[in-house]
VODRENVO-485809 format. One record per atom (N, C-alpha, C): atom name; x, y, z. Coordinates in nm, 2 decimals. Example, Ala and Ser with C-alpha at 12.3 -4.5 7.8 and 13.67 -1.06 7.14 Angstrom:
BEGIN
+------+--------+--------+--------+
| name |      X |      Y |      Z |
+------+--------+--------+--------+
|    N |   1.32 |  -0.57 |   0.78 |
|   CA |   1.23 |  -0.45 |   0.78 |
|    C |   1.32 |  -0.33 |   0.78 |
|    N |   1.28 |  -0.22 |   0.71 |
|   CA |   1.37 |  -0.11 |   0.71 |
|    C |   1.29 |   0.00 |   0.79 |
+------+--------+--------+--------+
! end
This chain:
BEGIN
+------+--------+--------+--------+
| name |      X |      Y |      Z |
+------+--------+--------+--------+
|    N |  -2.03 |   0.83 |   1.28 |
|   CA |  -2.12 |   0.67 |   1.31 |
|    C |  -2.10 |   0.59 |   1.20 |
|    N |  -2.10 |   0.43 |   1.19 |
|   CA |  -2.14 |   0.36 |   1.09 |
|    C |  -2.28 |   0.32 |   1.06 |
|    N |  -2.34 |   0.35 |   0.96 |
|   CA |  -2.48 |   0.26 |   0.91 |
|    C |  -2.50 |   0.14 |   0.92 |
|    N |  -2.61 |   0.12 |   1.00 |
|   CA |  -2.58 |  -0.03 |   1.00 |
|    C |  -2.59 |  -0.11 |   0.90 |
|    N |  -2.65 |  -0.06 |   0.79 |
|   CA |  -2.61 |  -0.12 |   0.70 |
|    C |  -2.50 |  -0.18 |   0.69 |
|    N |  -2.42 |  -0.09 |   0.65 |
|   CA |  -2.26 |  -0.12 |   0.64 |
|    C |  -2.20 |  -0.22 |   0.71 |
|    N |  -2.28 |  -0.23 |   0.82 |
|   CA |  -2.17 |  -0.33 |   0.92 |
|    C |  -2.06 |  -0.21 |   0.98 |
|    N |  -1.99 |  -0.31 |   1.04 |
|   CA |  -1.86 |  -0.24 |   1.14 |
|    C |  -1.76 |  -0.21 |   1.08 |
|    N |  -1.68 |  -0.14 |   1.14 |
|   CA |  -1.52 |  -0.10 |   1.03 |
|    C |  -1.43 |  -0.14 |   1.10 |
|    N |  -1.34 |  -0.28 |   1.07 |
|   CA |  -1.19 |  -0.27 |   1.15 |
|    C |  -1.16 |  -0.19 |   1.04 |
|    N |  -1.10 |  -0.07 |   1.09 |
|   CA |  -1.01 |  -0.05 |   1.03 |
|    C |  -0.97 |   0.08 |   1.11 |
|    N |  -0.86 |   0.07 |   1.25 |
|   CA |  -0.86 |   0.14 |   1.29 |
|    C |  -0.70 |   0.14 |   1.24 |
|    N |  -0.60 |   0.27 |   1.33 |
|   CA |  -0.49 |   0.24 |   1.32 |
|    C |  -0.42 |   0.34 |   1.44 |
|    N |  -0.29 |   0.34 |   1.48 |
|   CA |  -0.23 |   0.41 |   1.56 |
|    C |  -0.28 |   0.50 |   1.60 |
|    N |  -0.27 |   0.62 |   1.51 |
|   CA |  -0.22 |   0.74 |   1.54 |
|    C |  -0.44 |   0.79 |   1.52 |
|    N |  -0.51 |   0.75 |   1.47 |
|   CA |  -0.63 |   0.82 |   1.49 |
|    C |  -0.75 |   0.68 |   1.52 |
|    N |  -0.86 |   0.71 |   1.58 |
|   CA |  -0.94 |   0.63 |   1.57 |
|    C |  -1.07 |   0.58 |   1.50 |
|    N |  -1.13 |   0.47 |   1.46 |
|   CA |  -1.18 |   0.42 |   1.37 |
|    C |  -1.34 |   0.58 |   1.35 |
|    N |  -1.35 |   0.62 |   1.38 |
|   CA |  -1.47 |   0.75 |   1.46 |
|    C |  -1.38 |   0.81 |   1.32 |
|    N |  -1.26 |   0.89 |   1.39 |
|   CA |  -1.17 |   0.98 |   1.34 |
|    C |  -1.16 |   1.00 |   1.19 |
|    N |  -1.13 |   0.84 |   1.18 |
|   CA |  -1.16 |   0.83 |   0.98 |
|    C |  -1.25 |   0.83 |   0.92 |
|    N |  -1.32 |   0.76 |   0.96 |
|   CA |  -1.45 |   0.81 |   0.89 |
|    C |  -1.51 |   0.96 |   0.90 |
|    N |  -1.50 |   0.99 |   1.01 |
|   CA |  -1.54 |   1.16 |   0.98 |
|    C |  -1.43 |   1.23 |   0.90 |
|    N |  -1.33 |   1.21 |   0.88 |
|   CA |  -1.23 |   1.27 |   0.78 |
|    C |  -1.28 |   1.25 |   0.62 |
|    N |  -1.31 |   1.11 |   0.65 |
|   CA |  -1.36 |   1.02 |   0.48 |
|    C |  -1.53 |   1.14 |   0.45 |
|    N |  -1.59 |   1.15 |   0.56 |
|   CA |  -1.71 |   1.23 |   0.56 |
|    C |  -1.67 |   1.35 |   0.50 |
|    N |  -1.57 |   1.41 |   0.54 |
|   CA |  -1.55 |   1.56 |   0.49 |
|    C |  -1.49 |   1.55 |   0.34 |
|    N |  -1.42 |   1.44 |   0.32 |
|   CA |  -1.38 |   1.48 |   0.14 |
|    C |  -1.46 |   1.45 |   0.08 |
|    N |  -1.55 |   1.32 |   0.11 |
|   CA |  -1.73 |   1.29 |   0.03 |
|    C |  -1.77 |   1.41 |   0.00 |
|    N |  -1.80 |   1.52 |   0.10 |
|   CA |  -1.88 |   1.64 |   0.11 |
|    C |  -1.84 |   1.71 |   0.06 |
|    N |  -1.72 |   1.71 |   0.07 |
|   CA |  -1.58 |   1.87 |  -0.07 |
|    C |  -1.68 |   1.80 |  -0.21 |
|    N |  -1.61 |   1.68 |  -0.28 |
|   CA |  -1.64 |   1.59 |  -0.36 |
|    C |  -1.75 |   1.58 |  -0.42 |
|    N |  -1.89 |   1.53 |  -0.37 |
|   CA |  -2.01 |   1.49 |  -0.40 |
|    C |  -2.10 |   1.53 |  -0.54 |
|    N |  -2.04 |   1.69 |  -0.56 |
|   CA |  -2.12 |   1.71 |  -0.66 |
|    C |  -2.04 |   1.74 |  -0.74 |
|    N |  -1.91 |   1.71 |  -0.76 |
|   CA |  -1.82 |   1.67 |  -0.90 |
|    C |  -1.76 |   1.67 |  -0.98 |
|    N |  -1.78 |   1.65 |  -1.06 |
|   CA |  -1.77 |   1.53 |  -1.19 |
|    C |  -1.65 |   1.43 |  -1.20 |
|    N |  -1.67 |   1.30 |  -1.19 |
|   CA |  -1.51 |   1.28 |  -1.22 |
|    C |  -1.45 |   1.25 |  -1.05 |
|    N |  -1.55 |   1.24 |  -0.92 |
|   CA |  -1.49 |   1.27 |  -0.79 |
|    C |  -1.43 |   1.12 |  -0.79 |
|    N |  -1.50 |   1.01 |  -0.84 |
|   CA |  -1.47 |   0.88 |  -0.77 |
|    C |  -1.26 |   0.82 |  -0.71 |
|    N |  -1.24 |   0.91 |  -0.82 |
|   CA |  -1.07 |   0.83 |  -0.85 |
|    C |  -1.00 |   0.99 |  -0.72 |
|    N |  -1.04 |   1.05 |  -0.72 |
|   CA |  -1.00 |   1.14 |  -0.65 |
|    C |  -1.03 |   1.11 |  -0.49 |
|    N |  -1.15 |   1.07 |  -0.47 |
|   CA |  -1.21 |   1.06 |  -0.34 |
|    C |  -1.15 |   0.92 |  -0.28 |
|    N |  -1.13 |   0.80 |  -0.34 |
|   CA |  -1.07 |   0.71 |  -0.38 |
|    C |  -0.92 |   0.72 |  -0.29 |
|    N |  -0.86 |   0.82 |  -0.36 |
|   CA |  -0.69 |   0.81 |  -0.33 |
|    C |  -0.69 |   0.89 |  -0.21 |
|    N |  -0.75 |   0.98 |  -0.20 |
|   CA |  -0.76 |   1.06 |  -0.05 |
|    C |  -0.80 |   0.98 |   0.05 |
|    N |  -0.95 |   0.87 |   0.03 |
|   CA |  -0.94 |   0.77 |   0.16 |
|    C |  -0.85 |   0.66 |   0.17 |
|    N |  -0.79 |   0.64 |   0.07 |
|   CA |  -0.64 |   0.50 |   0.10 |
|    C |  -0.55 |   0.58 |   0.13 |
|    N |  -0.52 |   0.74 |   0.15 |
|   CA |  -0.42 |   0.81 |   0.21 |
|    C |  -0.45 |   0.80 |   0.39 |
|    N |  -0.62 |   0.82 |   0.39 |
|   CA |  -0.64 |   0.87 |   0.52 |
|    C |  -0.64 |   0.72 |   0.63 |
|    N |  -0.70 |   0.58 |   0.54 |
|   CA |  -0.72 |   0.49 |   0.66 |
|    C |  -0.50 |   0.38 |   0.58 |
|    N |  -0.45 |   0.42 |   0.50 |
|   CA |  -0.38 |   0.32 |   0.44 |
|    C |  -0.38 |   0.22 |   0.32 |
|    N |  -0.49 |   0.16 |   0.31 |
|   CA |  -0.57 |   0.08 |   0.24 |
|    C |  -0.74 |   0.18 |   0.25 |
|    N |  -0.79 |   0.06 |   0.15 |
|   CA |  -0.93 |   0.12 |   0.12 |
|    C |  -1.05 |  -0.06 |   0.18 |
|    N |  -1.05 |   0.02 |   0.29 |
|   CA |  -1.13 |  -0.12 |   0.41 |
|    C |  -1.30 |  -0.11 |   0.34 |
|    N |  -1.32 |  -0.20 |   0.31 |
|   CA |  -1.51 |  -0.18 |   0.25 |
|    C |  -1.56 |  -0.17 |   0.33 |
|    N |  -1.58 |  -0.05 |   0.47 |
|   CA |  -1.65 |   0.02 |   0.50 |
|    C |  -1.64 |   0.14 |   0.46 |
|    N |  -1.52 |   0.17 |   0.39 |
|   CA |  -1.46 |   0.35 |   0.33 |
|    C |  -1.55 |   0.32 |   0.21 |
|    N |  -1.51 |   0.20 |   0.12 |
|   CA |  -1.55 |   0.13 |   0.03 |
|    C |  -1.69 |   0.18 |  -0.02 |
|    N |  -1.80 |   0.12 |   0.09 |
|   CA |  -1.95 |   0.17 |   0.11 |
|    C |  -2.02 |   0.29 |   0.13 |
|    N |  -1.91 |   0.38 |   0.27 |
|   CA |  -1.93 |   0.48 |   0.27 |
|    C |  -1.91 |   0.57 |   0.14 |
|    N |  -1.81 |   0.55 |   0.06 |
|   CA |  -1.82 |   0.63 |  -0.06 |
|    C |  -1.89 |   0.61 |  -0.20 |
|    N |  -1.96 |   0.41 |  -0.16 |
|   CA |  -2.05 |   0.42 |  -0.26 |
|    C |  -2.21 |   0.52 |  -0.23 |
|    N |  -2.18 |   0.53 |  -0.07 |
|   CA |  -2.32 |   0.57 |  -0.07 |
|    C |  -2.33 |   0.79 |  -0.05 |
|    N |  -2.17 |   0.78 |  -0.04 |
|   CA |  -2.16 |   0.93 |  -0.02 |
|    C |  -2.17 |   1.01 |  -0.18 |
|    N |  -2.13 |   0.94 |  -0.31 |
|   CA |  -2.08 |   0.97 |  -0.38 |
|    C |  -2.23 |   0.92 |  -0.53 |
|    N |  -2.31 |   0.82 |  -0.46 |
|   CA |  -2.45 |   0.80 |  -0.47 |
|    C |  -2.38 |   0.70 |  -0.64 |
|    N |  -2.31 |   0.65 |  -0.59 |
|   CA |  -2.22 |   0.50 |  -0.70 |
|    C |  -2.33 |   0.38 |  -0.62 |
|    N |  -2.32 |   0.27 |  -0.76 |
|   CA |  -2.33 |   0.14 |  -0.66 |
|    C |  -2.20 |   0.14 |  -0.64 |
|    N |  -2.23 |   0.01 |  -0.54 |
|   CA |  -2.09 |  -0.06 |  -0.48 |
|    C |  -2.02 |  -0.14 |  -0.55 |
|    N |  -2.07 |  -0.19 |  -0.64 |
|   CA |  -1.99 |  -0.25 |  -0.76 |
|    C |  -1.95 |  -0.18 |  -0.82 |
|    N |  -1.97 |  -0.03 |  -0.88 |
|   CA |  -1.91 |   0.04 |  -0.92 |
|    C |  -1.78 |   0.08 |  -0.90 |
|    N |  -1.82 |   0.09 |  -0.75 |
|   CA |  -1.64 |   0.11 |  -0.69 |
|    C |  -1.56 |   0.07 |  -0.67 |
|    N |  -1.59 |  -0.03 |  -0.60 |
|   CA |  -1.54 |  -0.21 |  -0.58 |
|    C |  -1.44 |  -0.24 |  -0.73 |
|    N |  -1.48 |  -0.20 |  -0.83 |
|   CA |  -1.48 |  -0.22 |  -0.99 |
|    C |  -1.33 |  -0.15 |  -1.00 |
|    N |  -1.35 |  -0.05 |  -1.01 |
|   CA |  -1.28 |   0.09 |  -1.00 |
|    C |  -1.12 |   0.06 |  -0.90 |
|    N |  -1.15 |  -0.01 |  -0.79 |
|   CA |  -1.05 |  -0.02 |  -0.69 |
|    C |  -1.02 |  -0.14 |  -0.74 |
|    N |  -1.02 |  -0.18 |  -0.79 |
|   CA |  -0.99 |  -0.34 |  -0.85 |
|    C |  -0.90 |  -0.37 |  -0.99 |
|    N |  -0.93 |  -0.26 |  -1.11 |
|   CA |  -0.93 |  -0.25 |  -1.15 |
|    C |  -0.73 |  -0.16 |  -1.18 |
|    N |  -0.76 |  -0.10 |  -1.11 |
|   CA |  -0.59 |  -0.04 |  -1.08 |
|    C |  -0.56 |  -0.05 |  -0.98 |
|    N |  -0.39 |  -0.04 |  -1.02 |
|   CA |  -0.33 |  -0.20 |  -0.92 |
|    C |  -0.27 |  -0.10 |  -0.78 |
|    N |  -0.26 |   0.09 |  -0.84 |
|   CA |  -0.25 |   0.16 |  -0.71 |
|    C |  -0.33 |   0.14 |  -0.53 |
|    N |  -0.48 |   0.14 |  -0.61 |
|   CA |  -0.51 |   0.13 |  -0.46 |
|    C |  -0.52 |  -0.02 |  -0.42 |
|    N |  -0.57 |  -0.05 |  -0.30 |
|   CA |  -0.52 |  -0.19 |  -0.21 |
|    C |  -0.62 |  -0.17 |  -0.09 |
|    N |  -0.69 |  -0.27 |  -0.08 |
|   CA |  -0.81 |  -0.34 |  -0.01 |
|    C |  -0.74 |  -0.40 |   0.14 |
|    N |  -0.61 |  -0.40 |   0.11 |
|   CA |  -0.53 |  -0.47 |   0.21 |
|    C |  -0.47 |  -0.35 |   0.28 |
|    N |  -0.45 |  -0.35 |   0.40 |
|   CA |  -0.33 |  -0.32 |   0.46 |
|    C |  -0.23 |  -0.29 |   0.46 |
|    N |  -0.19 |  -0.23 |   0.40 |
|   CA |   0.01 |  -0.18 |   0.34 |
|    C |   0.08 |  -0.15 |   0.48 |
|    N |   0.18 |  -0.22 |   0.46 |
|   CA |   0.34 |  -0.17 |   0.55 |
|    C |   0.38 |  -0.03 |   0.56 |
|    N |   0.42 |   0.04 |   0.70 |
|   CA |   0.51 |   0.13 |   0.63 |
|    C |   0.59 |   0.13 |   0.49 |
|    N |   0.63 |   0.05 |   0.47 |
|   CA |   0.79 |   0.04 |   0.35 |
|    C |   0.71 |  -0.06 |   0.22 |
|    N |   0.65 |  -0.02 |   0.15 |
|   CA |   0.65 |  -0.08 |   0.00 |
|    C |   0.75 |  -0.16 |  -0.04 |
|    N |   0.76 |  -0.26 |  -0.09 |
|   CA |   0.89 |  -0.29 |  -0.12 |
|    C |   0.86 |  -0.38 |  -0.32 |
|    N |   0.95 |  -0.34 |  -0.41 |
|   CA |   0.87 |  -0.32 |  -0.52 |
|    C |   1.02 |  -0.45 |  -0.59 |
|    N |   1.01 |  -0.57 |  -0.65 |
|   CA |   1.13 |  -0.59 |  -0.71 |
|    C |   1.10 |  -0.63 |  -0.82 |
|    N |   1.21 |  -0.57 |  -0.91 |
|   CA |   1.16 |  -0.54 |  -1.06 |
|    C |   1.18 |  -0.69 |  -1.11 |
|    N |   1.14 |  -0.67 |  -1.23 |
|   CA |   1.10 |  -0.86 |  -1.30 |
|    C |   1.05 |  -0.79 |  -1.44 |
|    N |   1.13 |  -0.71 |  -1.46 |
|   CA |   1.15 |  -0.66 |  -1.66 |
|    C |   1.26 |  -0.74 |  -1.68 |
|    N |   1.31 |  -0.74 |  -1.80 |
|   CA |   1.34 |  -0.88 |  -1.86 |
|    C |   1.50 |  -0.85 |  -1.79 |
|    N |   1.59 |  -0.75 |  -1.81 |
|   CA |   1.76 |  -0.70 |  -1.77 |
|    C |   1.68 |  -0.80 |  -1.60 |
|    N |   1.65 |  -0.78 |  -1.54 |
|   CA |   1.60 |  -0.80 |  -1.42 |
|    C |   1.64 |  -0.93 |  -1.36 |
|    N |   1.49 |  -0.95 |  -1.44 |
|   CA |   1.46 |  -1.12 |  -1.43 |
|    C |   1.56 |  -1.18 |  -1.46 |
|    N |   1.63 |  -1.19 |  -1.60 |
|   CA |   1.75 |  -1.28 |  -1.65 |
|    C |   1.91 |  -1.22 |  -1.56 |
|    N |   1.89 |  -1.14 |  -1.46 |
|   CA |   2.00 |  -1.15 |  -1.46 |
|    C |   2.02 |  -1.17 |  -1.23 |
|    N |   1.86 |  -1.24 |  -1.16 |
|   CA |   1.87 |  -1.31 |  -1.08 |
|    C |   1.72 |  -1.21 |  -1.02 |
|    N |   1.62 |  -1.08 |  -1.10 |
|   CA |   1.51 |  -1.10 |  -1.01 |
|    C |   1.41 |  -1.21 |  -0.91 |
|    N |   1.36 |  -1.29 |  -1.07 |
|   CA |   1.30 |  -1.40 |  -0.96 |
|    C |   1.37 |  -1.45 |  -0.83 |
|    N |   1.50 |  -1.45 |  -0.87 |
|   CA |   1.54 |  -1.54 |  -0.70 |
|    C |   1.55 |  -1.46 |  -0.58 |
|    N |   1.61 |  -1.29 |  -0.66 |
|   CA |   1.55 |  -1.22 |  -0.54 |
|    C |   1.45 |  -1.18 |  -0.49 |
|    N |   1.33 |  -1.20 |  -0.56 |
|   CA |   1.20 |  -1.25 |  -0.51 |
|    C |   1.12 |  -1.32 |  -0.42 |
|    N |   1.18 |  -1.45 |  -0.47 |
|   CA |   1.15 |  -1.58 |  -0.33 |
|    C |   1.26 |  -1.54 |  -0.20 |
|    N |   1.42 |  -1.47 |  -0.23 |
|   CA |   1.44 |  -1.53 |  -0.10 |
|    C |   1.36 |  -1.39 |  -0.02 |
|    N |   1.30 |  -1.27 |  -0.13 |
|   CA |   1.26 |  -1.20 |   0.00 |
|    C |   1.13 |  -1.24 |   0.08 |
|    N |   1.02 |  -1.32 |  -0.03 |
|   CA |   0.91 |  -1.36 |   0.02 |
|    C |   0.97 |  -1.47 |   0.15 |
|    N |   1.08 |  -1.51 |   0.07 |
|   CA |   1.09 |  -1.61 |   0.24 |
|    C |   1.16 |  -1.52 |   0.32 |
|    N |   1.26 |  -1.46 |   0.30 |
|   CA |   1.29 |  -1.40 |   0.45 |
|    C |   1.18 |  -1.29 |   0.53 |
|    N |   1.05 |  -1.22 |   0.46 |
|   CA |   0.95 |  -1.10 |   0.48 |
|    C |   0.88 |  -1.23 |   0.60 |
|    N |   0.86 |  -1.39 |   0.51 |
|   CA |   0.72 |  -1.48 |   0.50 |
|    C |   0.61 |  -1.41 |   0.48 |
|    N |   0.61 |  -1.35 |   0.42 |
|   CA |   0.44 |  -1.28 |   0.29 |
|    C |   0.47 |  -1.33 |   0.15 |
|    N |   0.38 |  -1.35 |   0.04 |
|   CA |   0.41 |  -1.31 |  -0.07 |
|    C |   0.38 |  -1.22 |  -0.17 |
|    N |   0.35 |  -1.20 |  -0.24 |
|   CA |   0.38 |  -1.09 |  -0.37 |
|    C |   0.18 |  -1.03 |  -0.30 |
|    N |   0.16 |  -0.90 |  -0.28 |
|   CA |   0.02 |  -0.85 |  -0.25 |
|    C |  -0.01 |  -0.86 |  -0.11 |
|    N |   0.10 |  -0.90 |  -0.02 |
|   CA |   0.10 |  -0.95 |   0.13 |
|    C |   0.17 |  -0.78 |   0.20 |
|    N |   0.14 |  -0.78 |   0.33 |
|   CA |   0.20 |  -0.75 |   0.42 |
|    C |   0.21 |  -0.79 |   0.57 |
|    N |   0.33 |  -0.78 |   0.61 |
|   CA |   0.39 |  -0.87 |   0.73 |
|    C |   0.37 |  -0.83 |   0.81 |
|    N |   0.29 |  -0.95 |   0.95 |
|   CA |   0.22 |  -0.90 |   1.04 |
|    C |   0.28 |  -0.78 |   1.11 |
|    N |   0.42 |  -0.74 |   1.10 |
|   CA |   0.44 |  -0.61 |   1.18 |
|    C |   0.39 |  -0.49 |   1.12 |
|    N |   0.33 |  -0.48 |   1.02 |
|   CA |   0.33 |  -0.39 |   0.90 |
|    C |   0.45 |  -0.26 |   0.91 |
|    N |   0.56 |  -0.32 |   0.89 |
|   CA |   0.68 |  -0.28 |   0.83 |
|    C |   0.68 |  -0.29 |   0.69 |
|    N |   0.64 |  -0.37 |   0.64 |
|   CA |   0.71 |  -0.42 |   0.47 |
|    C |   0.56 |  -0.48 |   0.40 |
|    N |   0.55 |  -0.42 |   0.28 |
|   CA |   0.42 |  -0.49 |   0.16 |
|    C |   0.51 |  -0.56 |   0.07 |
|    N |   0.53 |  -0.61 |   0.01 |
|   CA |   0.62 |  -0.69 |  -0.13 |
|    C |   0.50 |  -0.69 |  -0.25 |
|    N |   0.59 |  -0.62 |  -0.34 |
|   CA |   0.51 |  -0.59 |  -0.52 |
|    C |   0.63 |  -0.60 |  -0.62 |
|    N |   0.55 |  -0.64 |  -0.66 |
|   CA |   0.64 |  -0.69 |  -0.81 |
|    C |   0.62 |  -0.54 |  -0.97 |
|    N |   0.75 |  -0.52 |  -1.00 |
|   CA |   0.70 |  -0.46 |  -1.09 |
|    C |   0.77 |  -0.49 |  -1.24 |
|    N |   0.72 |  -0.37 |  -1.34 |
|   CA |   0.85 |  -0.45 |  -1.47 |
|    C |   0.97 |  -0.37 |  -1.49 |
|    N |   1.01 |  -0.26 |  -1.46 |
|   CA |   1.11 |  -0.15 |  -1.51 |
|    C |   1.09 |  -0.10 |  -1.44 |
|    N |   1.22 |  -0.05 |  -1.34 |
|   CA |   1.26 |   0.11 |  -1.26 |
|    C |   1.38 |   0.22 |  -1.39 |
|    N |   1.39 |   0.14 |  -1.50 |
|   CA |   1.51 |   0.23 |  -1.56 |
|    C |   1.62 |   0.20 |  -1.50 |
|    N |   1.69 |   0.08 |  -1.45 |
|   CA |   1.77 |   0.05 |  -1.40 |
|    C |   1.88 |  -0.07 |  -1.46 |
|    N |   1.83 |  -0.04 |  -1.58 |
|   CA |   1.87 |  -0.25 |  -1.62 |
|    C |   2.02 |  -0.26 |  -1.63 |
|    N |   2.08 |  -0.17 |  -1.64 |
|   CA |   2.19 |  -0.17 |  -1.61 |
|    C |   2.30 |  -0.19 |  -1.51 |
|    N |   2.23 |  -0.16 |  -1.45 |
|   CA |   2.25 |  -0.23 |  -1.29 |
|    C |   2.16 |  -0.31 |  -1.23 |
|    N |   2.12 |  -0.41 |  -1.31 |
|   CA |   2.00 |  -0.52 |  -1.27 |
|    C |   2.07 |  -0.62 |  -1.11 |
|    N |   1.95 |  -0.73 |  -1.08 |
|   CA |   1.86 |  -0.68 |  -1.06 |
|    C |   1.82 |  -0.53 |  -0.99 |
|    N |   1.75 |  -0.51 |  -0.95 |
|   CA |   1.66 |  -0.40 |  -0.86 |
|    C |   1.54 |  -0.41 |  -0.76 |
|    N |   1.59 |  -0.30 |  -0.67 |
|   CA |   1.44 |  -0.35 |  -0.61 |
|    C |   1.41 |  -0.19 |  -0.57 |
|    N |   1.27 |  -0.16 |  -0.53 |
|   CA |   1.28 |   0.00 |  -0.48 |
|    C |   1.17 |  -0.04 |  -0.34 |
|    N |   1.24 |   0.02 |  -0.21 |
|   CA |   1.20 |   0.06 |  -0.14 |
|    C |   1.13 |   0.19 |  -0.11 |
|    N |   1.01 |   0.19 |  -0.11 |
|   CA |   0.95 |   0.34 |  -0.11 |
|    C |   1.01 |   0.41 |  -0.24 |
|    N |   1.07 |   0.52 |  -0.21 |
|   CA |   1.15 |   0.57 |  -0.34 |
|    C |   1.28 |   0.57 |  -0.39 |
|    N |   1.34 |   0.41 |  -0.29 |
|   CA |   1.49 |   0.45 |  -0.32 |
|    C |   1.49 |   0.33 |  -0.40 |
|    N |   1.59 |   0.38 |  -0.51 |
|   CA |   1.64 |   0.20 |  -0.58 |
|    C |   1.72 |   0.11 |  -0.53 |
|    N |   1.74 |  -0.02 |  -0.48 |
|   CA |   1.84 |  -0.03 |  -0.51 |
|    C |   1.91 |  -0.13 |  -0.60 |
|    N |   2.01 |  -0.17 |  -0.60 |
|   CA |   2.06 |  -0.17 |  -0.74 |
|    C |   2.20 |  -0.32 |  -0.73 |
|    N |   2.21 |  -0.40 |  -0.84 |
|   CA |   2.27 |  -0.53 |  -0.81 |
|    C |   2.20 |  -0.61 |  -0.67 |
|    N |   2.14 |  -0.61 |  -0.67 |
|   CA |   2.10 |  -0.66 |  -0.54 |
|    C |   2.16 |  -0.79 |  -0.55 |
|    N |   2.19 |  -0.83 |  -0.44 |
|   CA |   2.21 |  -1.03 |  -0.37 |
|    C |   2.15 |  -1.06 |  -0.31 |
|    N |   2.10 |  -1.22 |  -0.27 |
|   CA |   2.03 |  -1.20 |  -0.15 |
|    C |   2.05 |  -1.18 |   0.00 |
|    N |   2.23 |  -1.21 |  -0.04 |
|   CA |   2.31 |  -1.23 |   0.08 |
|    C |   2.28 |  -1.07 |   0.10 |
|    N |   2.28 |  -0.95 |   0.02 |
|   CA |   2.23 |  -0.82 |   0.12 |
|    C |   2.10 |  -0.81 |   0.17 |
|    N |   2.04 |  -0.85 |   0.11 |
|   CA |   1.90 |  -0.81 |   0.15 |
|    C |   1.84 |  -0.79 |   0.34 |
|    N |   1.89 |  -0.86 |   0.38 |
|   CA |   1.87 |  -0.83 |   0.53 |
|    C |   1.92 |  -0.68 |   0.52 |
|    N |   2.08 |  -0.63 |   0.50 |
|   CA |   2.11 |  -0.50 |   0.52 |
|    C |   2.04 |  -0.38 |   0.50 |
|    N |   1.99 |  -0.42 |   0.36 |
|   CA |   1.87 |  -0.36 |   0.27 |
|    C |   1.79 |  -0.32 |   0.38 |
|    N |   1.66 |  -0.43 |   0.47 |
|   CA |   1.58 |  -0.43 |   0.51 |
|    C |   1.60 |  -0.33 |   0.63 |
|    N |   1.72 |  -0.38 |   0.70 |
|   CA |   1.76 |  -0.32 |   0.85 |
|    C |   1.74 |  -0.18 |   0.83 |
|    N |   1.83 |  -0.12 |   0.70 |
|   CA |   1.83 |   0.02 |   0.69 |
|    C |   1.69 |   0.07 |   0.74 |
|    N |   1.57 |   0.07 |   0.66 |
|   CA |   1.41 |   0.09 |   0.67 |
|    C |   1.41 |   0.06 |   0.87 |
|    N |   1.42 |  -0.03 |   0.92 |
|   CA |   1.35 |  -0.08 |   1.06 |
|    C |   1.50 |   0.04 |   1.14 |
|    N |   1.60 |   0.03 |   1.05 |
|   CA |   1.65 |   0.18 |   1.17 |
|    C |   1.63 |   0.24 |   1.17 |
|    N |   1.56 |   0.36 |   1.04 |
|   CA |   1.55 |   0.43 |   1.02 |
|    C |   1.37 |   0.46 |   1.11 |
|    N |   1.32 |   0.35 |   1.10 |
|   CA |   1.21 |   0.38 |   1.17 |
|    C |   1.22 |   0.41 |   1.35 |
|    N |   1.35 |   0.29 |   1.40 |
|   CA |   1.31 |   0.29 |   1.54 |
|    C |   1.40 |   0.43 |   1.57 |
|    N |   1.49 |   0.48 |   1.47 |
|   CA |   1.57 |   0.64 |   1.50 |
|    C |   1.43 |   0.76 |   1.53 |
|    N |   1.32 |   0.74 |   1.43 |
|   CA |   1.21 |   0.83 |   1.46 |
|    C |   1.13 |   0.82 |   1.55 |
|    N |   1.11 |   0.66 |   1.62 |
|   CA |   1.06 |   0.65 |   1.72 |
|    C |   1.14 |   0.72 |   1.85 |
|    N |   1.25 |   0.72 |   1.85 |
|   CA |   1.33 |   0.75 |   1.99 |
|    C |   1.36 |   0.91 |   2.00 |
|    N |   1.33 |   0.96 |   1.82 |
|   CA |   1.32 |   1.09 |   1.81 |
|    C |   1.21 |   1.18 |   1.91 |
|    N |   1.12 |   1.10 |   1.85 |
|   CA |   0.97 |   1.20 |   1.93 |
|    C |   0.97 |   1.14 |   2.04 |
|    N |   1.06 |   1.04 |   2.12 |
|   CA |   1.01 |   1.04 |   2.29 |
|    C |   1.11 |   1.16 |   2.35 |
+------+--------+--------+--------+
! end
């Protein structure tokens, strides 16, 4: 149950209800409560549970680990790995390292922003894609590069972006069809 001081938590997902997610978080907090250095591992696990770190989870972690809310929120805002916004099924990172930037990385980013209708750090309304930037994937000779999940796409041109994105949408559709 959500504590009255915490307010309600709007962090439901399709797979599990809010109460189930919070119960899982409570189990994690109980397991790590007395361990030194528990905050970051608990935040990582909480993000895996919710898909991001909603405020209600941060408040519950703060209370459960006996840390101030500002300390918990400060750690979350410091590390770029953590997100307080829901992330899409697929994370797109556009390389803006020197080689990629010079060879069209900025134009690739702008084309993705326009095609997806989102800005850096945002997620599409259908929660299929989130957009971010990175500094180097080590594919400088084949720039510009983007990474979707763990896949690096090289020599990316704006004209090919929809074809690349469709691969991931097709995979998702195939997975849904296979479950049915």
